[in-house]
C-alpha positions in Angstrom: -35.9 16.0 65.0 -32.4 16.0 64.5 -32.6 16.7 60.9 -33.7 20.1 61.6 -31.6 20.8 64.6 -28.7 20.0 62.6 -30.6 22.0 59.5 -29.2 25.0 60.5 -25.7 24.2 60.6 -25.8 22.8 57.2 -28.1 25.1 55.4 -27.1 29.1 56.5 -24.7 31.0 55.1 -21.6 31.1 57.0 -19.7 34.7 57.1 -17.5 33.5 54.1 -20.9 32.2 52.2 -21.5 35.8 51.2 -19.7 38.3 48.9 -17.7 41.6 49.2 -19.0 44.8 50.0 -22.4 46.6 49.6 -22.6 48.0 46.1 -24.3 51.6 45.9 -24.8 51.9 49.8 -23.4 54.6 52.2 -20.7 53.0 54.3 -20.1 49.9 52.2 -16.0 50.2 52.2 -16.3 50.0 55.8 -19.0 46.8 55.9 -16.6 45.1 53.4 -13.5 45.8 55.5 -15.3 44.0 58.8 -16.5 40.9 57.0 -13.9 38.1 58.1 -11.2 38.0 56.3 -10.6 34.2 55.9 -8.3 33.8 52.8 -11.2 32.8 50.3 -12.5 34.2 47.3 -16.0 35.5 47.4 -18.6 34.8 45.0 -18.8 37.4 42.6 -15.6 39.5 43.5 -14.4 39.8 40.1 -17.5 40.0 38.3 -18.5 43.6 37.6 -22.0 42.4 36.8 -22.2 40.7 39.7 -25.0 42.9 42.4 -23.4 42.2 46.0 -26.5 44.2 47.3 -29.0 41.9 45.9 -27.1 38.6 47.2 -27.3 39.9 50.7 -30.7 40.4 50.6 -31.3 37.2 49.6 -29.0 36.0 52.4 -31.1 37.8 55.1 -34.5 36.4 53.4 -32.5 32.6 53.6 -31.1 33.2 57.4 -34.9 32.5 58.5 -35.8 28.4 59.1 -37.8 26.4 60.6 -35.6 26.6 64.0 -35.3 30.3 63.3 -38.7 31.4 62.3 -38.4 35.3 64.6 -34.9 36.7 64.5 -33.3 39.7 65.4 -31.0 41.5 63.6 -28.2 40.6 65.8 -29.0 37.0 64.9 -29.4 37.9 60.9 -26.2 39.3 61.3 -24.2 35.9 62.8 -26.2 33.8 60.5 -25.0 35.7 57.5 -21.6 37.6 58.1 -23.6 40.7 57.4 -23.2 43.8 59.6 -26.3 44.9 61.7 -26.0 47.9 60.2 -26.8 46.6 56.6 -28.9 44.2 58.1 -30.8 46.7 59.4 -31.2 48.5 56.0 -32.1 45.0 53.9 -34.8 44.4 56.7 -36.5 47.8 56.5 -36.7 47.8 52.4 -38.1 44.1 53.0 -40.1 45.1 55.4 -41.5 48.0 52.9 -42.0 45.5 50.5 -44.4 43.4 52.3 -41.5 40.1 52.4 -40.4 40.4 56.2 -42.8 41.5 59.1 -41.5 43.3 62.2 -43.2 41.7 65.5 -42.4 43.8 68.1 -40.1 46.2 67.0 -36.6 43.8 67.6 -38.1 40.5 66.3 -38.8 39.8 62.4 -40.0 37.2 60.5 -40.8 36.5 56.9 -44.1 37.6 55.5 -46.6 35.6 53.0 -45.4 37.9 50.4 -42.2 35.2 50.4 -44.5 32.4 49.3 -45.0 33.9 45.4 -40.7 33.6 45.1 -41.4 29.5 45.8 -44.5 29.6 43.8 -43.1 30.9 40.7 -40.3 28.3 40.7 -43.2 25.6 41.4 -45.3 26.8 38.5 -42.8 26.9 36.4 -40.4 23.9 37.3 -40.7 21.2 34.9 -42.9 18.9 37.4 -44.7 22.2 39.0 -47.8 20.8 41.1 -48.1 17.7 38.7 -46.0 15.4 41.4 -48.3 15.8 43.9 -51.0 13.3 43.0 -48.5 11.2 41.9 -46.8 11.4 45.3 -50.0 11.1 47.2 -51.1 7.6 45.4 -47.4 6.0 46.0 -47.9 6.9 49.8 -51.1 5.5 49.8 -49.5 2.0 48.2 -46.9 2.0 50.2 -48.3 3.2 53.7 -45.5 5.3 54.3 -44.3 9.2 53.6 -43.0 9.9 50.6 -41.0 12.8 48.9 -39.8 14.8 46.0 -36.4 16.8 46.0 -34.0 18.4 43.7 -29.9 19.2 44.3 -29.3 23.0 45.3 -25.7 23.1 45.9 -24.8 21.4 48.5 -27.9 19.9 49.9 -31.2 18.9 48.5 -34.5 20.5 48.7 -38.0 19.6 49.2 -40.6 20.2 46.3 -43.4 18.3 47.3 -44.4 15.8 50.1 -46.9 13.2 50.8 -47.6 11.8 54.5 -49.1 8.5 55.8 -50.4 7.9 59.1 -47.9 5.2 59.5 -45.1 6.9 60.3 -44.1 9.7 63.0 -42.5 11.8 59.7 -40.2 14.4 60.2 -42.0 17.7 59.5 -40.3 18.6 56.6 -42.0 20.6 54.2 -41.8 21.8 50.5 -38.8 24.2 50.6 -36.8 22.4 53.3 -33.6 21.5 52.8 -31.1 18.7 53.8 -27.4 17.9 53.1 -27.7 15.7 49.9 -24.3 13.2 51.2 -27.3 12.4 53.9 -30.5 11.1 52.1 -31.2 8.8 50.0 -32.3 11.3 47.1 -29.1 13.3 47.6 -27.3 10.1 46.9 -29.4 9.6 43.8 -28.9 13.0 42.6 -25.0 12.8 43.5 -24.7 9.8 41.6 -25.5 11.8 38.2 -24.0 14.3 38.1 -20.8 14.8 35.7 -17.6 13.8 36.8 -16.7 17.7 37.4 -19.4 18.6 38.7 -19.3 15.8 41.5 -15.6 17.3 42.1 -16.8 20.6 42.8 -19.4 19.1 45.3 -16.8 17.4 47.2 -14.5 20.4 46.8 -17.2 22.2 49.2 -19.2 19.6 51.0 -19.0 19.9 54.4 -19.6 16.3 55.9 -21.2 16.1 59.6 -21.9 12.9 61.5 -25.6 13.3 61.6 -25.6 9.6 63.3 -22.5 6.9 63.5 -24.2 5.8 60.0 -23.9 9.1 58.1 -21.1 8.9 55.4 -18.6 11.4 56.4 -16.0 10.8 53.5 -15.2 11.5 49.9 -14.1 8.6 49.4 -16.8 6.4 51.4 -19.6 9.2 49.7 -17.9 8.0 46.1 -18.0 4.1 46.9 -21.6 4.4 47.4 -22.6 6.7 44.0 -20.9 4.0 42.3 -23.1 1.2 43.8 -26.4 3.9 43.3 -25.4 3.9 39.5 -25.0 0.3 39.6 -28.4 -0.4 40.9 -30.3 2.2 40.0 -31.7 3.0 43.8 -30.1 4.6 46.9 -30.7 3.8 50.5 -29.6 5.6 53.2 -29.9 3.2 56.3 -30.5 5.4 59.2 -28.2 8.4 58.2 -30.0 11.6 58.5 -31.7 10.4 61.8 -31.5 7.0 63.8 -34.8 5.4 63.3 -35.6 6.4 60.0 -34.8 4.6 56.8 -35.0 6.0 53.0 -35.1 4.5 49.9 -35.0 7.1 46.6 -34.7 6.7 42.5 -34.2 8.9 40.0 -36.7 10.8 38.0 -35.5 11.3 34.0 -36.7 13.5 31.3 -37.2 13.1 27.8 -33.6 13.1 26.9 -32.3 10.9 29.7 -31.3 13.5 32.0 -31.7 13.2 36.1 -34.2 16.2 37.0 -35.1 15.1 40.8 -35.4 12.4 42.7 -38.0 10.6 45.1 -38.2 8.5 48.1 -40.0 6.7 50.1 -39.3 7.0 54.2 -39.9 4.3 56.9 -39.2 3.4 60.3 -36.2 1.0 60.2 -37.5 -0.9 63.3 -40.6 -2.0 61.5 -38.9 -2.0 58.0 -35.2 -3.5 57.2 -33.5 -2.6 54.4 -34.2 -5.7 52.5 -37.6 -4.9 53.1 -37.6 -1.3 51.4 -36.0 -3.1 48.7 -38.4 -6.0 48.1 -41.6 -3.5 49.3 -41.2 0.0 47.8 -38.5 -0.3 45.0 -40.9 -1.7 42.6 -44.0 0.8 44.0 -40.8 3.9 43.6 -40.0 2.8 40.1 -43.7 2.8 38.4 -44.2 6.4 40.3 -40.9 8.0 38.9 -42.4 7.0 35.4 -44.9 8.6 35.6 -43.3 11.6 36.9 -40.3 11.3 34.1 -43.6 11.3 31.9 -45.3 14.4 33.4 -41.9 16.3 32.8 -41.9 15.1 29.1 -45.8 16.6 28.6 -44.9 19.5 30.3 -41.3 20.1 28.4 
């Protein structure tokens, strides 16, 4: 799927995405000097309590994606901007702790212990595992794939998925990430950000033209978000991949805050934008209310 081929570019941390030198590790000052100097301030650079070594270790974990399940030290170094010497030490530590496996002495992959990190988040999230039953019910009702996701930085992260047999749904799994501006859930969530938060997002986001329909300017995105706020839903018509469209609505908690979004994904050759609105919007809104009630119960 195009979305997954571009996911590495949109999600993988680049050289400027990680912070300063390695605290408390031999050779840290050398590693800091070896990092590319793009003139941008590094996260945590002026925060004495910021543990750079921890941030870099997490960056090594995040280097692994659906399109990079087995990586070499050099590949991880390229993806993160961390020197090979430092990557080697992080991998040694992560392997000893069970978060990473070494395949043949040169290639590494994530170990099953990493799942515990995601499970800890899901079990403590407002909806936790309660969303799956609602999504399954929604998918059965509309005969299409459905998803729930939250906003994380410039991307959305999928927390639950339900797939019907009527569509060749892209192989997005729980934990998969996509750029917010090109997805219906992302647009719903962006539309409900405070103005200062939206300004911060627009200052950070890197627009990529995944299809001819993809929004690629801040002005166009702002106009779309105004429509989303007015209508209460978003439709992304083949913005992430040609042939696939989606419609999404927000999920509100007891206080009225938008905590996540859910969507229905359909084949655009079979279902027009007008049909998506007429067929899917009401079931989506009903599912969103159910999930909002469950979030309130859990809270």
